[in-house]
N, C-alpha and C positions, 0 to 999 in steps of 0.2 A: 770602341772606336765612337767615334763622332760619324753623324751619316753624309751626305755628298752638301744633302738641304742643308744640313744644318753650320759645315765650314766657309758654305755660300755667304749663308747670316756671319758671320763672326768673324767673314775679309765686307763684309756691308757695314761690319760695327766699328775696328780697326780707331782710323783718328781719330774722332772725336768721343768714343770708349776710353779706348788702352789712356788717352790722356786726363780721363778722369778720375782723380780721388779721389774714392782709393783703389781703384783701375788702373792696372797696368797692363804690358803687352804681353805676359803672361796669363793670363787672368782668360786672353782671345784665343785664349790652345788645347784641343778637345773638346768646343763644346758640342754639350745633345740641343735640340732643335729648343728644346725649357730651359736649356742654361743659356742660349742664347738668349733664349728672353726675359731673364730674371739677368743677363748684364746687362741689356740694354733698361732696363730693367733701373736697375744699380744709379745707372752712366746721369738718370733721371732726375732718382729722388738725390743725388746727393745736389744737383746743381742746383732741386730746388730748396733745397736745403743753403743750402748756398745761399742766396734768394733771398729766404726767408732770414738767415743771420747776417746778409748787408741794409735789410730797408726792415725795421718795427713797423714800416704802415701794410705790408703784409703776411696776410694768414690763411692761413689752412682751412680747405672745410674735409670731412667724411665722405666718401659720398657713400655711405652708410647712414653717416645725420641726415645729407639733404633726403636720402629715402624716405627718413622715418619719418619726417619733420618735414617736408617740401617748402611750406608756407614759413613759418619759423625760423630757417633757413635762406629764406627770400626776404625774410623783418629784418634777419639779423643786419648780413650781407649792408641788404642797402644803409641801418645803418653806417656800417662803417663806413660802408665812401661817403658817410656824408648826405648824403641825398632822402628825403622827407617828402618822400611819396604815399599815397596812402597805402591803407593796411588790407581793402578789402580789396582794390589793385595784385596787390601782392598776394592776395589769397584767392581770389579768382587768378591769376598765373599759374599758381604749384596747381587749382585741379583744370587746368586747362591738358588739352594735348600735349604740350611741350614734354609735362609729367608721367601722360599716357603711351606715348610709341617711341619705337628705335628712333637709336638718333643720329642710325645708320641709315636708317628704313621706316619712311614715314611708314609706311600701306603696318607695319607689325607691329602688335600692339606690345607695351615694354613697362613697367609699372615695380612696382618690389619683391613684390611671390616671383613672375615673371625673373629675374632678376638670380634672386637664392636658386629654382629652376635649372636656371641655365648655368651656375654659379656647383651645383650640385653634379651635374651632366659634366660638368671640365674634369670636377675633383673624381670622376666615378671611368671617364677617362684617363686618365694622364696620374691616378694611383702612386705610383712609387717611382712619377719619371720627376710631378711635382711636386710633391718631396722634399725631391733633393734637388731641384732647380730653387725650392724654396730655403732650406738649409748652403748651399752656393752664397747664395745674395745674404746669405742674416753673417756668417763668415764675409761676405764682403764690407758688407753694414760693418762689424765691431773696425773690423780692422784696421778702420775707419772715423772709429768715435762714432761712426750715427746710430743718431737714433730708430728706430727703424717708421714713428709715431711723432708728427712735426708736436713736439712743441705749442707752437705759436698759432692756435684755431678759431678758427672763428668760436665768441662765444652767441650759447641762445640766452637770456631772458628766461 
């Protein structure tokens, strides 16, 4: 049975989420907290995929690519948007504090390794709940014919 917190999460999602294919009202019942988070992700992902399909100027950027090669990602993004910025400026930005501190707490150091450690801790803590929510989301994506990873991605030279 779902916890009170999860039921509250589900009721907060009901309006916009239930009207976002491939989700429907039945997907909002008996959600665990992990499934409620997965439900919100599926809704956001579906809307993002719809935006990508509607405008070929839009592309996705995988955060793993961004963390692995921040300078290249910034250079590719500038090129995609037609910005003629000096490569040195973009490389300096990629090497600067923006890519070394947590976005929600700038006092906290954050980089690719910190992200990996954080994700590993989440996996350790949530284990089966995370697996269940991931499978739940994958079923909804499959039902809606949506890929988990967008094809329209920012290209790196």
